[in-house]
N, C-alpha and C positions, 0 to 999 in steps of 0.2 A: 861256402858262400854264406855270407851273413843274411839274416832275414830282414834286416832293417835298412836295406839300400834305399827304399822309397823314403823312409824317414830322414836319412842322410840328405837325400835330394831336396826334400822339403825344408830342411834346416840350413841349406846352403853349404853343406860340408862336402868333402870329396866322397864320391860314391862310384860304384861300378855300373856304368850305364849300359854296357853291351852284353853282359852275361847273366844278369839277374832275370830269372824266368818270369817273375811277376811283372816287372817293368816291360819286358819284351812282349808279354801277353797284352798289356794295356796299350802299348804302342801299336801292335797289330790290329787291335780292336778299333783304334782311332783311324789308322790308315785305311782299313776296310771301309769305314764310314765315309772317309774322304773320297775314296774311289767311287763308292755308290753315288755320292753327291755329284761328283765331277762327270759321271756318265749320263746324268739326266739332261733332257732338253731344257734350255733356259725358260721355256714356257711352263714347266712343271714346278711352279713355285710352291704349291702346297706340299708336294712330295719332298722337295728340297728342305722345306722348313721342318718336316717331320724328322728327317735325318739330322739336321742341325740341332734339334732339341736333344737328341741322344748324344751327339758329338760335343755340344757346348751346354752342359746342364745348367751352368750359372746364367745362361741367357734364355733358357727355355720359356720363361713367362713373358718375354717381350721379343721373341725371335721374329715375329711378323713386323717389327719396327726396325729391323736391321736388314741391310742388303749386302749379301756376299755373293760375288760372282765366281764361277769356276775359271780356272782350276784353283782350288783352295786346299792347303795342306797344313796339318798340325801334327804334333807328336803325341799329345795325350788328350787335349780338348778340355778336360776338367779344370785346368789351371787358367782358363781364358774367361775374362769378363769383357763384354762389349756393350756399351751404353746404347740406349735407344737413339734412333736417327743416324746411326753410323753407317758408313758405306765402305766396303772393301772391294776394290777393283780386281781384275783378273790377276791370277798367279801370285797371290799372297801366301807366304809361308810363315807360320807362327811356331817357333821352336819353344814350346811351353813347358820346359823342364821346371822352370820357376813361373810364378804367376805373370801373366801378361794382361794388363788392364787398360781398356780404352774408355774414356769418358763418353758422354753423350755427344752426338753430332760430329764425330770424327770422320774426315774424308781421307781415305787411304788409297793412293794411286796404284797403278798396276806394277807388278813385279817388286813389291816391297817385301822385306824380310825382317823378322824380329827374332834375334838370336840371344837366348838366355844362357847358353852353355859356355863354359870356360874349360879348356883342356890344359894339362900341365905343359910347361915349356920343355921340361926334361922328357926326351923321347921314350926313355924306359918306362916311366910312370904313365905317359900317354898311351903307350902300346898295351898297358895293362887294362885299358878301358876306363881309366879314371876321368871324371869330370866333376865340376861343381857348377852351380848356376845362380844367377842373380835376377831379380824381377825387372820387368820393364813396365813403365806406366806412362800413359798419355792422358792429359787432362781433357777437358771439354773443348769441342770445336777446334781440335788440332787438324791441320791439313798437311799431309805428306805428298810431295810430288812423286812421279813415277821413279821406280828403282831405288828408293831410299832404303838404307840398311840401318837398323837400330841394334846396337851392341849391348851386352849384359849390363844391368844395373842402371840404365839410363831412365831418367824422368824428363818428360817434355811437358811444359806448363800449358795452361789454358790458352787457347786461341793462337798458339805458335804455328808458324808455317815453316816447313823444311823443304828447301829447293830440291828439284829432281836430281837423282844420282848421288845425293849426299850420303856420307857415312857418319852416323851420329855416335860418338864415343863418350860424350859427357853430357850432363844435364843441360837442357835449354830452358831459359826462363819463359814465363808467360808473356804473351804479346810481343814476341820476337820473331824476326825472320832470320833463319840460319841456313847456311849452305856450305858445301865444300867437302873435302876429304883431308883431314877430319872436319866435320861441320863446325862452323863458328858463327856467332851472332853477327850479322852484318847491318842490322838496323832494328829499331823498335817499331811496332805497329801503332799508329795513332788512329783514334777513332775519326771518322769523317767529320764529326762535329768539331774536331779540333783543327782541321785543315783549313 
């Protein structure tokens, strides 16, 4: 087993996701913190924030300006950046093999998923545990309806709105409403001053 599986993961190369002991250890650390977070009563906000500081170190200095509801699950945690004013509703899963970045003031509906991993189409290679990953980025003030799924490599522009149940496979420009499977832009958002 190569010692550089994490480096391959970070570089977007094919890597062994399932049998590298260091990556397994990091995932278990994150999953344990998620479990602890999800077991707390909703009123235990200070305790939740202390766990989130460990789980999401890039957000530690402004964790009190982010709202995350249980159940919440990540793979690593350290690849996640969430801007101030953002809200993640119940049952969000962030598969952060590659960076997942939310701008400020993002509204994420319940049951949303962010999937950075890509597996080989060839079953022989897939069964070897190989995968690679691409980052996901949301701009500022993005709103995702319930059940939205974001696939690897997608960027969603500032102020975009994604309709509930959509599967986003390609970039969505700023100030757009997109919906469907696969999601497509159905209209631009005009400021109320222009209406």
